[in-house]
C-alpha positions in Angstrom: 0.0 0.0 0.0 1.1 3.5 -0.6 2.2 5.5 2.4 -0.7 7.5 3.9 -2.7 6.9 0.8 -5.9 8.3 2.4 -4.3 11.8 2.6 -3.0 11.8 -1.0 -5.6 10.1 -3.2 -9.3 10.4 -3.6 -11.4 7.3 -2.8 -11.9 6.5 -6.5 -8.1 6.2 -6.9 -7.5 3.8 -4.1 -6.4 0.2 -4.9 -8.7 -2.6 -3.6 -6.2 -3.3 -0.8 -6.2 0.4 0.2 -10.0 0.6 0.1 -10.3 -2.4 2.4 -7.6 -1.1 4.8 -9.6 2.1 5.2 -12.3 0.2 7.0 -11.9 0.9 10.7 -13.7 -2.3 11.8 -16.5 -0.6 13.8 -19.2 -2.8 12.3 -21.8 0.0 12.2 -22.5 -0.5 8.5 -23.6 -4.1 9.4 -26.4 -3.0 11.7 -29.9 -3.5 10.3 -31.6 -0.3 9.2 -35.1 0.4 8.0 -36.3 3.6 6.2 -39.8 5.0 7.0 -41.4 5.5 3.6 -43.4 8.5 4.8 -40.9 10.5 6.8 -37.7 9.2 5.1 -36.2 8.6 8.6 -33.9 5.7 9.0 -34.3 3.5 12.0 -31.0 1.9 13.2 -31.3 -1.3 15.2 -28.9 -3.0 17.5 -29.3 -6.1 15.4 -26.4 -7.0 13.2 -26.4 -8.8 10.0 -26.3 -12.6 10.5 -22.8 -12.7 9.0 -21.3 -10.2 11.4 -19.1 -11.6 14.1 -20.2 -9.2 16.8 -17.0 -9.7 18.8 -14.5 -8.9 16.0 -17.0 -6.6 14.2 -15.9 -8.3 10.9 -18.0 -10.2 8.4 -17.7 -14.0 8.9 -18.0 -14.6 5.1 -16.9 -11.3 3.5 -16.1 -12.9 0.1 -19.6 -14.4 -0.3 -21.6 -11.8 1.7 -23.5 -10.4 -1.3 -24.7 -13.9 -2.4 -25.6 -14.9 1.1 -27.2 -11.6 2.1 -28.5 -9.8 -1.0 -29.5 -6.7 1.0 -25.9 -6.3 2.3 -24.6 -2.8 2.2 -22.1 -2.6 -0.7 -20.0 0.4 0.0 -17.9 1.5 -2.9 -16.0 4.7 -3.6 -18.7 5.9 -6.0 -21.5 5.2 -3.5 -20.1 6.6 -0.2 -22.1 9.8 -0.4 -25.3 7.8 -0.9 -24.9 6.4 2.6 -25.6 9.6 4.6 -26.2 7.4 7.6 -22.6 6.4 7.9 -21.3 7.5 11.3 -19.2 10.7 11.4 -16.4 8.5 12.7 -16.4 6.3 9.5 -13.1 6.5 7.7 -14.8 6.3 4.3 -17.1 9.2 5.2 -14.3 11.2 6.7 -12.0 10.8 3.6 -14.9 11.6 1.3 -15.6 14.8 3.2 -12.0 15.8 3.2 -11.5 15.2 6.9 -8.6 13.4 8.6 -8.8 9.9 10.0 -9.6 9.7 13.7 -6.5 9.2 15.8 -7.8 5.8 17.0 -8.0 4.5 13.4 -5.9 1.3 12.9 -4.0 2.9 10.1 -2.8 5.6 12.4 -2.7 3.8 15.8 -1.5 0.4 14.5 -4.0 -1.1 17.0 -7.2 -2.7 15.5 -8.6 -3.1 19.1 -8.5 0.7 19.7 -11.8 1.2 17.8 -13.4 -1.1 20.4 -11.8 0.4 23.4 -12.9 3.9 22.3 -16.5 2.7 22.1 -16.9 3.4 18.4 -17.6 -0.2 17.4 -20.8 -2.2 17.9 -19.0 -4.8 20.0 -20.5 -3.7 23.3 -24.2 -3.6 22.2 -24.9 -5.4 18.9 -26.5 -8.8 18.8 -27.0 -11.0 15.8 -30.3 -10.8 14.0 -30.3 -14.5 13.6 -33.3 -15.9 15.4 -35.0 -12.6 16.1 -38.4 -12.5 14.6 -39.2 -9.5 12.4 -42.2 -8.5 14.6 -39.6 -7.8 17.4 -37.4 -5.6 15.3 -39.1 -2.4 16.5 -38.0 -3.3 20.0 -34.4 -3.1 18.9 -34.3 0.4 17.5 -31.4 2.4 19.0 -31.4 5.5 16.8 -33.6 7.3 14.3 -31.7 9.4 11.7 -33.4 12.0 9.6 -32.4 11.6 5.9 -32.7 14.7 3.7 
């Protein structure tokens, strides 16, 4: 990877390896979300995709996630701005907005566990959606985000 690539290149010019390295491992993009058709608001649940390992905050089958979970969020350099719900801490969002990476980011700190110690990841509160009936999803809403 190129040295401090996130500071020198736009997202569209990153290699696949650099793009993947930019992920901070928070797991927030893997939380289930539902958009209210009338208000446009996005409800975020503490339920994680069935493939998310809620301890590591990494996908347990990343290579095949799109086949196994068709509604999986496919974040690409071209689509980052579509996902306005990405947390302000998200490295993809930060770089797209011209901001610096957070000091705890693994590319700066060298410590992939720091995102968890800082409380940025879903490790401390997410549970897998596996086995939770859809009629109980409303009980798992942790945030409502207005979407313009």
